[in-house]
LOFI-519072 format. One record per residue: residue in three letters; x, y, z of N, C-alpha, C in turn. Coordinates in steps of 0.02 Angstrom, whole numbers, padded with zeros to 5 digits, always signed. Layout:
<nodes>
ALAXYZXYZXYZ...
</nodes>
This chain:
<nodes>
MET+00633+00165+00230+00570+00154+00196+00568+00081+00171THR+00512+00049+00185+00501-00019+00164+00454-00019+00104ILE+00471-00059+00053+00426-00069-00004+00396-00138+00002VAL+00330-00141-00005+00293-00204+00000+00269-00221-00070TYR+00287-00281-00093+00267-00304-00159+00210-00354-00152GLY+00164-00352-00200+00109-00400-00196+00070-00405-00261LEU+00036-00460-00269-00009-00469-00325-00073-00433-00310GLU-00097-00392-00356-00160-00355-00346-00202-00360-00409PRO-00234-00418-00420-00274-00426-00481-00334-00378-00484ARG-00352-00349-00428-00409-00303-00427-00387-00230-00414LEU-00327-00214-00437-00302-00145-00430-00352-00098-00462SER-00367-00042-00427-00416+00005-00454-00388+00043-00513VAL-00432+00060-00559-00413+00099-00618-00384+00166-00596GLU-00413+00197-00545-00390+00262-00522-00318+00259-00497GLU-00302+00208-00457-00233+00202-00432-00185+00187-00489PHE-00206+00144-00535-00164+00127-00593-00147+00190-00633ILE-00197+00229-00649-00187+00290-00687-00142+00339-00649ASP-00153+00344-00584-00114+00390-00543-00040+00373-00545VAL-00023+00309-00537+00048+00291-00538+00077+00297-00609LEU+00036+00285-00660+00060+00296-00728+00079+00369-00738LYS+00038+00414-00712+00052+00486-00718+00115+00504-00680ARG+00124+00476-00621+00182+00493-00580+00246+00461-00607SER+00239+00415-00654+00298+00383-00684+00315+00410-00753THR+00272+00449-00781+00273+00477-00850+00249+00426-00902LEU+00234+00365-00883+00209+00316-00932+00141+00337-00960ALA+00105+00378-00923+00039+00401-00946+00044+00438-01013GLU+00102+00464-01030+00111+00498-01094+00097+00452-01152ARG+00103+00386-01141+00094+00337-01194+00039+00287-01179ARG-00007+00305-01136-00064+00262-01120-00128+00303-01124PRO-00185+00269-01138-00249+00305-01146-00282+00321-01079VAL-00249+00359-01037-00272+00371-00969-00338+00409-00965ASP-00359+00441-01019-00423+00476-01019-00481+00432-01042ASP-00466+00370-01060-00517+00322-01082-00525+00269-01027LEU-00568+00284-00978-00575+00239-00920-00596+00169-00938PRO-00643+00159-00985-00660+00089-01003-00600+00051-01032LYS-00560+00084-01072-00501+00050-01100-00451+00034-01045MET-00441+00081-01000-00394+00069-00945-00419+00012-00900ALA-00484+00010-00888-00513-00044-00848-00503-00111-00883GLY-00512-00113-00949-00500-00174-00986-00428-00197-00984MET-00382-00150-00984-00311-00166-00980-00297-00203-00914LEU-00328-00181-00861-00319-00215-00796-00357-00281-00794GLN-00418-00280-00816-00461-00339-00813-00432-00399-00850HIS-00400-00386-00907-00376-00441-00949-00302-00458-00939ALA-00270-00425-00893-00200-00441-00878-00196-00507-00839ASP-00144-00544-00850-00133-00606-00813-00098-00594-00747ILE-00054-00544-00745-00016-00529-00685-00017-00454-00674ILE-00039-00433-00615-00033-00363-00594+00004-00365-00527LEU+00065-00341-00529+00107-00342-00469+00120-00269-00449THR+00115-00255-00385+00122-00186-00362+00179-00179-00313ALA+00201-00117-00306+00250-00098-00255+00219-00040-00217ARG+00214-00047-00151+00184+00004-00109+00232+00021-00051THR+00228+00083-00030+00265+00102+00030+00231+00070+00090ASP+00264+00071+00146+00233+00041+00206+00171+00079+00228SER+00162+00141+00202+00100+00178+00217+00045+00162+00166GLY+00060+00121+00116+00009+00100+00068+00009+00137+00002LEU+00053+00187-00006+00055+00224-00069+00080+00180-00125LEU+00043+00177-00180+00065+00139-00239+00120+00178-00273VAL+00180+00148-00277+00236+00181-00309+00262+00144-00370GLY+00236+00085-00383+00257+00047-00441+00206-00006-00460VAL+00204-00021-00525+00159-00074-00549+00190-00107-00610SER+00178-00172-00613+00197-00212-00671+00133-00248-00694ARG+00118-00241-00759+00059-00273-00787+00082-00317-00845ALA+00066-00382-00841+00092-00429-00891+00038-00476-00917ILE+00050-00499-00978+00008-00549-01010+00054-00608-01025THR+00032-00668-01009+00075-00726-01018+00035-00788-01039ASP+00070-00835-01070+00040-00901-01084+00065-00952-01032TRP+00105-00930-00985+00131-00969-00930+00179-01025-00952SER+00196-01027-01016+00237-01081-01043+00297-01057-01083TYR+00285-01009-01128+00336-00989-01176+00355-00916-01170CYS+00306-00871-01166+00323-00800-01164+00279-00761-01116THR+00307-00708-01092+00272-00660-01049+00286-00591-01076TYR+00233-00555-01092+00239-00487-01117+00227-00439-01059LEU+00278-00404-01040+00274-00354-00987+00249-00289-01019SER+00184-00279-01017+00153-00225-01055+00158-00157-01020ASP+00163-00156-00954+00173-00094-00917+00221-00105-00860LEU+00270-00063-00855+00314-00060-00797+00320+00014-00780ALA+00291+00033-00724+00289+00103-00704+00312+00110-00632VAL+00358+00156-00622+00381+00173-00554+00377+00249-00547ASP+00345+00271-00495+00340+00342-00478+00410+00373-00484GLU+00415+00430-00518+00481+00462-00529+00518+00475-00463GLN+00482+00490-00410+00514+00504-00346+00543+00441-00313TYR+00524+00382-00338+00548+00319-00309+00593+00280-00358GLN+00610+00310-00414+00655+00277-00462+00726+00276-00435ARG+00765+00230-00462+00835+00220-00442+00842+00192-00372LYS+00791+00154-00351+00793+00121-00286+00785+00045-00293GLY+00787+00020-00355+00781-00052-00367+00709-00078-00374ILE+00660-00033-00372+00590-00054-00374+00573-00084-00443GLY+00594-00051-00497+00580-00078-00564+00611-00146-00574ARG+00674-00152-00554+00709-00216-00560+00672-00271-00521GLU+00650-00254-00461+00615-00304-00419+00547-00322-00449LEU+00512-00273-00477+00448-00287-00509+00458-00334-00569ILE+00510-00322-00608+00525-00366-00665+00541-00436-00641HIS+00584-00441-00591+00604-00506-00564+00543-00545-00538ARG+00501-00512-00498+00443-00546-00470+00391-00563-00523THR+00384-00521-00573+00338-00536-00628+00361-00598-00665HIS+00426-00601-00680+00453-00659-00715+00448-00722-00672GLU+00460-00716-00608+00452-00773-00563+00380-00799-00564ARG+00332-00753-00561+00261-00771-00559+00240-00805-00624ALA+00263-00779-00681+00244-00807-00746+00280-00873-00759GLY+00337-00882-00728+00378-00941-00739+00443-00922-00772ARG+00498-00939-00740+00563-00921-00767+00578-00956-00833GLY+00538-01006-00851+00545-01040-00915+00515-01000-00972THR+00482-00945-00956+00456-00902-01009+00506-00848-01026SER+00505-00825-01088+00545-00767-01106+00505-00705-01088LEU+00537-00658-01054+00504-00595-01036+00519-00544-01090ILE+00467-00515-01118+00472-00470-01175+00440-00403-01156LEU+00471-00348-01176+00440-00283-01166+00463-00235-01219LEU+00422-00184-01230+00441-00128-01273+00458-00070-01227ALA+00518-00045-01233+00540+00008-01188+00511+00076-01207ALA+00490+00113-01157+00472+00183-01167+00536+00220-01187PRO+00532+00270-01229+00593+00305-01250+00638+00328-01193LYS+00608+00352-01139+00648+00376-01083+00682+00320-01044ALA+00660+00257-01056+00686+00201-01017+00732+00155-01057GLU+00746+00172-01119+00785+00127-01162+00853+00109-01133THR+00885+00154-01099+00951+00139-01072+00948+00100-01006TYR+00889+00096-00976+00881+00062-00912+00888-00014-00919TYR+00856-00042-00969+00850-00115-00974+00917-00151-00984PRO+00963-00127-01025+01028-00161-01028+01065-00159-00961HIS+01054-00106-00924+01086-00098-00858+01066-00153-00810ILE+01006-00181-00818+00983-00233-00772+00988-00303-00802GLY+01024-00309-00858+01039-00375-00886+00994-00398-00943MET+00950-00355-00966+00907-00375-01022+00944-00362-01088THR+00930-00402-01138+00962-00395-01202+00915-00363-01252HIS+00945-00325-01298+00907-00291-01350+00889-00341-01405HIS+00828-00337-01429+00807-00377-01486+00803-00331-01546HIS+00834-00349-01600+00840-00305-01658+00776-00299-01699SER+00726-00341-01686+00668-00341-01730+00603-00342-01690CYS+00564-00292-01701+00497-00289-01671+00451-00259-01724TRP+00393-00287-01731+00346-00265-01782+00279-00253-01749CYS+00246-00200-01769+00182-00181-01738+00130-00165-01791LEU+00068-00180-01774+00010-00154-01809-00023-00107-01760LYS-00029-00045-01778-00060+00005-01734-00134-00010-01725ALA-00160+00009-01668-00231+00001-01654-00272+00042-01704VAL-00329+00015-01722-00374+00049-01768-00437+00066-01730LYS-00460+00127-01736-00522+00147-01703-00580+00110-01734PRO-00625+00083-01693-00682+00047-01720-00728+00095-01759THR-00757+00068-01812-00804+00108-01851-00873+00105-01818GLN-00912+00156-01829-00979+00159-01798-01029+00119-01836
</nodes>
C-alpha cells in the first residue's frame, strides 16, 4: 500500500469530519457544527493529508503558524485502521517542514495519544494554560 501526502487547502468538511471520526479525534471536536468545522479548515494555514493510492483519506494534519516562530498543530488524525504505520510521524514531519523548521511545533495531545509523542522524539512541556471557548450571547 502506498500513502500519498499532499497539501489540500480546500479539503472538504465532509472528508475532514469522516477521518476525525475514524481516528477517534471527533470525540473532542465539534463535528456536528458544520459552520464551525468549515471555519476550522478555512482559517488553517496548513492542511496536509495522507491518502491511500485509491484516494481514501486516512490522515490529516491541520496547523496554524506565523511562519517564523511557532506552529500550532491543532489536529493530527489518522484512521485507526492505518495507525502504527508511520503516517502520523510523516504528517508531523511534513507539516513542520512546510511551516519552517525554524518554528517550534506545538500541540496538545489527545488523552489516547499522550504516550505517542515522546516515542517520536517530541518533548513534554510542563505548562499549558487555556481559556475555554465561551458560547456567544444572543
